[in-house]
GUVEXGU-246565 format. One line per 4 residues: number of its first residue (from 1); their letters; for each residue x, y, z of N, C-alpha, C, CB. Coordinates in steps of 0.1 Angstrom, whole numbers, padded with zeros to 4 digits. Each point is the difference from the previous one (the first is absolute). Glycine has a CB too. Example, Ala and Ser with C-alpha at 12.3 -4.5 7.8 and 13.67 -1.06 7.14 Angstrom:
// residues 2
1> AS> 0132:-0057:0078:-0009:0012:0000:0009:0012:0000:-0019:-0012:0012; 0015:0023:-0019:0009:0011:0000:-0008:0011:0008:0012:-0006:-0022
This chain:
// residues 85
1> XXXX> 0527:0317:-0034:-0007:-0009:-0009:0000:-0014:0006:0007:0014:-0019; 0003:-0018:0026:0001:-0013:0007:-0011:-0002:0010:0025:0000:-0004; -0028:0011:0011:-0011:-0001:0010:-0013:-0002:-0006:0013:0015:0015; -0016:-0008:-0027:-0012:-0002:-0007:-0002:-0014:-0005:0001:0024:-0007
5> XXXX> 0010:-0030:0002:0000:-0014:-0005:-0003:-0009:0011:0016:0006:-0018; -0011:-0004:0030:-0002:-0009:0012:-0015:0001:0004:0025:0002:0007; -0030:0010:-0006:-0014:0002:0004:-0009:-0006:-0010:0006:0021:0011; -0004:-0020:-0024:-0008:-0006:-0010:0001:-0015:0001:0004:0019:-0016
9> XXXX> 0007:-0025:0019:0002:-0014:0001:-0008:-0006:0012:0023:0002:-0010; -0023:0005:0021:-0007:-0004:0012:-0015:0001:-0003:0018:0008:0015; -0023:0002:-0021:-0014:0001:-0003:-0004:-0011:-0010:0001:0025:0004; 0007:-0027:-0014:-0003:-0011:-0010:0000:-0013:0006:0011:0014:-0018
13> XXXX> -0002:-0017:0027:0000:-0013:0007:-0013:-0002:0009:0026:0001:0000; -0030:0010:0007:-0012:-0001:0008:-0012:-0002:-0008:0011:0015:0015; -0012:-0009:-0027:-0012:-0002:-0009:0000:-0014:-0005:0001:0024:-0006; 0011:-0030:0003:0001:-0014:-0005:-0005:-0009:0010:0019:0006:-0015
17> XXXX> -0015:-0004:0028:-0004:-0009:0011:-0015:0001:0002:0022:0003:0011; -0028:0009:-0011:-0014:0001:0002:-0008:-0007:-0012:0004:0022:0013; 0000:-0019:-0025:-0007:-0006:-0012:0002:-0015:0000:0003:0021:-0013; 0009:-0026:0016:0002:-0014:0001:-0008:-0007:0010:0023:0004:-0008
21> XXXX> -0024:0002:0020:-0009:-0006:0011:-0014:0000:-0004:0016:0008:0017; -0021:0002:-0024:-0014:0001:-0005:-0003:-0012:-0009:0000:0025:0003; 0010:-0027:-0013:-0002:-0011:-0010:-0001:-0013:0007:0012:0014:-0017; -0003:-0017:0027:0000:-0012:0007:-0013:-0002:0007:0025:0001:0002
25> XXXX> -0030:0009:0005:-0012:-0002:0008:-0012:-0002:-0009:0009:0015:0017; -0009:-0009:-0029:-0011:-0003:-0010:0000:-0014:-0005:0001:0024:-0006; 0011:-0029:0003:0001:-0013:-0005:-0003:-0011:0010:0017:0008:-0015; -0014:-0005:0028:-0004:-0010:0010:-0015:0000:0003:0022:0004:0010
29> XXXX> -0028:0007:-0011:-0015:0001:0002:-0007:-0008:-0011:0003:0023:0011; 0001:-0021:-0024:-0007:-0007:-0011:0003:-0015:0001:0001:0021:-0014; 0010:-0025:0019:0004:-0014:0000:-0010:-0008:0009:0024:0006:-0004; -0028:-0001:0015:-0009:-0007:0009:-0013:-0003:-0007:0010:0012:0020
33> XXXX> -0016:-0002:-0028:-0012:-0002:-0007:0001:-0011:-0010:-0006:0024:0004; 0018:-0024:-0011:0002:-0010:-0011:0002:-0014:0006:0011:0018:-0014; -0005:-0019:0026:0002:-0013:0006:-0014:-0006:0004:0023:0007:0008; -0032:0001:-0003:-0013:-0005:0004:-0008:-0005:-0013:0000:0016:0020
37> XXXX> 0001:-0009:-0031:-0007:-0004:-0012:0006:-0013:-0005:-0005:0024:-0006; 0018:-0025:0006:0007:-0012:-0005:-0004:-0012:0009:0019:0013:-0009; -0019:-0012:0022:-0004:-0011:0009:-0015:-0004:-0003:0017:0008:0017; -0026:0002:-0019:-0013:-0004:-0003:-0002:-0008:-0013:-0007:0021:0012
41> XXXX> 0015:-0017:-0022:0000:-0007:-0013:0006:-0014:0001:0001:0022:-0012; 0009:-0023:0020:0007:-0013:0002:-0009:-0010:0007:0022:0011:0001; -0031:-0006:0008:-0008:-0009:0007:-0014:-0002:-0006:0012:0007:0021; -0014:-0002:-0033:-0013:0000:-0007:-0004:-0014:-0004:0005:0023:-0008
45> XXXX> 0005:-0031:0003:-0003:-0014:-0005:0004:-0011:0009:0002:0010:-0023; -0009:-0021:0023:0003:-0011:0008:-0002:-0013:-0008:-0007:0012:0021; 0018:-0020:-0021:0000:-0013:-0007:-0006:-0011:0009:0020:0007:-0013; -0030:-0014:0008:-0007:-0010:0008:0000:-0013:-0008:-0015:0017:0012
49> XXXX> 0020:-0028:-0006:-0001:-0013:-0007:-0011:-0008:0007:0025:0001:-0005; -0036:-0003:-0002:-0011:-0006:0006:0000:-0016:-0001:-0013:0020:-0006; 0019:-0025:-0005:0002:-0014:-0002:0012:-0002:-0009:-0025:-0005:0004; 0028:-0008:-0007:0011:-0003:-0010:-0003:0005:-0014:0006:-0020:0014
53> XXXX> -0019:0021:-0017:-0004:0004:-0014:-0004:0015:-0001:-0007:-0024:-0003; 0005:0031:0014:-0005:0013:-0001:0008:0010:0008:-0023:-0010:-0004; 0027:0021:-0002:0007:0011:0007:-0008:0013:-0002:0023:-0012:-0003; -0022:0021:0012:-0006:0013:-0001:0009:0011:0004:-0022:-0011:0005
57> XXXX> 0020:0023:-0011:0007:0012:0004:-0011:0010:0003:0021:-0004:-0015; -0022:0007:0028:-0011:0008:0005:0004:0015:0000:-0009:-0019:0013; 0000:0028:-0018:0003:0014:0001:-0008:0006:0012:0003:0001:-0026; 0004:0003:0036:-0007:0005:0012:-0007:0013:-0002:0018:-0012:0013
61> XXXX> -0013:0020:-0023:-0006:0013:-0002:-0014:-0001:-0007:0023:0010:-0001; -0024:-0018:-0009:-0013:-0001:-0007:-0008:-0012:0004:0011:0011:-0019; -0005:-0021:0025:-0007:-0012:0003:-0001:-0010:-0011:-0013:0013:0015; 0019:-0010:-0027:0000:-0009:-0011:0012:-0010:0002:-0011:0017:-0015
65> XXXX> 0011:-0027:0006:0011:-0009:0001:0003:-0007:-0014:-0005:-0004:0025; 0017:-0001:-0026:0004:-0008:-0012:0000:-0014:0004:0013:0019:-0010; -0019:-0028:0003:0000:-0014:0003:0008:-0008:-0011:-0022:0002:0012; 0030:-0011:-0008:0008:-0008:-0009:-0005:-0015:0001:0020:0016:0002
69> XXXX> -0026:-0021:-0012:-0004:-0014:-0001:0007:-0006:-0012:-0023:0005:0011; 0032:-0014:-0008:0007:-0008:-0009:0008:0009:-0010:-0017:-0018:0002; 0024:0028:0003:0008:0009:-0008:-0007:0011:-0007:0014:-0019:-0003; -0027:0021:0005:-0008:0010:-0007:-0005:0010:0011:-0007:-0016:-0019
73> XXXX> 0012:0029:0018:-0004:0010:0009:-0012:0007:-0004:0024:0003:0006; -0034:-0001:0002:-0013:0007:-0003:-0002:0010:0011:-0009:-0020:-0012; 0004:0032:0008:-0003:0011:0009:-0014:-0002:0005:0017:0016:-0011; -0019:-0014:0024:-0014:-0001:0006:-0002:0013:0007:0001:-0025:0002
77> XXXX> -0013:0031:-0004:-0004:0012:0007:-0007:-0003:0013:-0001:0012:-0022; 0001:-0004:0032:-0007:-0002:0013:-0015:0000:-0002:0019:0010:0012; -0026:-0018:-0005:-0015:0000:0000:-0006:0013:0006:0001:-0025:0001; 0006:0030:0010:-0005:0012:0006:0011:0010:-0001:-0014:-0013:0016
81> XXXX> 0011:0025:-0020:0009:0011:-0003:-0001:0010:0011:-0001:-0004:-0024; 0013:0009:0029:0000:0011:0010:-0003:0014:-0006:0016:-0015:0014; -0015:0015:-0027:-0001:0013:-0007:-0015:0002:-0004:0024:-0001:-0008; -0029:0013:0011:-0014:0003:-0004:0000:0008:-0013:-0008:0000:0024
85> X> -0002:-0002:-0032:-0001:0007:-0013:-0006:0013:0001:-0001:-0022:-0011
C-alpha cells in the first residue's frame, strides 16, 4: 500500500506542475494584450495650453476636444470625421 501511495503522489505532483504551468502561460499571454490596450487609452488625450485664458484637452481618437474659457468647459466636435456613415 505504501508503494501505491507513493506512485499516486508522484502522478498528482506531475499533474499539478503541468496544470500550474498552463495557467501561468495563459495569464502571461493575456497580460500582453491588456497592456497594449491600456497604453493606447493612456495616450488618447492630450492637454494643450494655448494661452493664459484658454486650455484644451484633445481627444486623439475622435479628433474632438474640450475647451476651457474662463473656467467653463465646452465640448467641441471635429469638423472632419474619420468615420463614414
